C-alpha positions in Angstrom: 3.1 -9.2 -12.6 3.7 -7.4 -9.2 0.7 -7.9 -7.4 0.5 -8.8 -3.7 -2.3 -11.2 -3.6 -1.6 -12.3 -0.2 -2.4 -8.7 0.8 -5.6 -8.0 2.8 -8.3 -6.1 1.1 -11.6 -4.4 2.7 -14.4 -6.7 2.6 -16.2 -5.1 -0.2 -13.5 -6.1 -2.4 -13.0 -9.8 -1.5 -15.1 -10.8 -4.2 -13.1 -8.8 -6.8 -9.9 -10.2 -5.3 -11.3 -13.8 -6.2 -11.6 -12.8 -9.7 -8.3 -11.3 -9.9 -6.8 -14.5 -8.4 -8.7 -16.4 -10.9 -7.7 -14.4 -14.0 -3.8 -14.8 -12.5 -4.3 -18.3 -12.6 -5.8 -18.5 -16.1 -2.6 -16.5 -17.2 -0.6 -19.5 -15.7 -2.6 -22.3 -17.0 -2.3 -20.6 -20.6 1.0 -19.3 -20.8 1.1 -19.2 -24.8 -2.2 -17.5 -24.9 -1.1 -15.1 -22.2 2.0 -14.3 -23.8 0.5 -13.9 -27.3 -2.1 -11.4 -25.7 0.7 -9.6 -24.2 2.5 -9.2 -27.4 -0.5 -8.1 -29.4 -1.0 -5.4 -26.7 2.4 -3.9 -27.1 2.7 -4.0 -30.6 -0.7 -2.5 -30.9 -0.7 0.5 -33.4 -2.9 3.1 -32.0 -5.0 2.3 -28.9 -4.9 -1.3 -28.0 -8.6 -3.1 -26.9 -8.4 -6.1 -24.8 -11.6 -7.2 -26.0 -10.3 -7.2 -29.7 -7.2 -9.0 -28.2 -9.2 -11.6 -26.3 -11.3 -12.4 -29.5 -8.0 -12.9 -31.4 -6.7 -15.2 -28.6 -9.8 -17.3 -28.5 -9.7 -17.9 -32.3 -5.8 -18.6 -32.4 -5.5 -20.9 -29.2 -9.1 -22.2 -29.1 -9.3 -21.7 -25.3 -11.8 -20.1 -23.1 -11.9 -17.1 -21.0 -14.2 -15.1 -19.2 -15.2 -11.6 -20.8 -15.2 -10.3 -17.2 -11.2 -11.0 -17.1 -10.8 -8.2 -19.7 -10.4 -5.5 -17.3 -8.0 -7.4 -15.1 -5.8 -8.5 -18.0 -5.8 -5.0 -19.2 -4.1 -3.9 -15.8 -1.9 -6.8 -15.6 -0.4 -6.1 -18.6 0.0 -2.3 -17.7 2.0 -3.5 -14.6 4.8 -4.3 -16.9 4.0 -2.2 -19.6 2.6 1.0 -18.6 3.0 2.8 -22.0 0.6 0.3 -23.9 -2.3 2.6 -24.9 -5.2 0.7 -24.0 -8.9 2.1 -24.3 -9.2 2.2 -20.9 -12.2 3.3 -18.9 -12.5 3.3 -15.1 -13.1 -0.1 -13.6 -14.1 -1.5 -10.2 -10.6 -3.2 -10.3 -8.6 0.2 -10.1 -9.1 0.5 -6.5 -8.2 -3.3 -5.9 -5.0 -2.9 -8.0 -4.1 0.1 -6.0 -4.3 -1.7 -2.8 -2.5 -4.9 -4.1 0.4 -2.6 -4.8 0.1 -2.3 -8.4 -0.9 1.3 -8.8 -2.4 2.4 -12.1 
């Protein structure tokens, strides 16, 4: 992941930045589950669905994760794997990822 979480963001995006920080912490606290999710996304045939991947991860690893992290996880994976064909809709996190140096 190549996010600069120390970068200042507009006040209107501070809450979203907190959610990104929380999602990144989740990936650090659950490295096996996160790696599995990344592997599933990279090896997906056709379009990858983060919601589907998250449901599989929950069943396999018996860990809790907020559904609201799905758009964040999608964008985190795309930082390192931009060719993963996610079912990707515009998100309120797109602008934040641009500011944090990630682009889209």
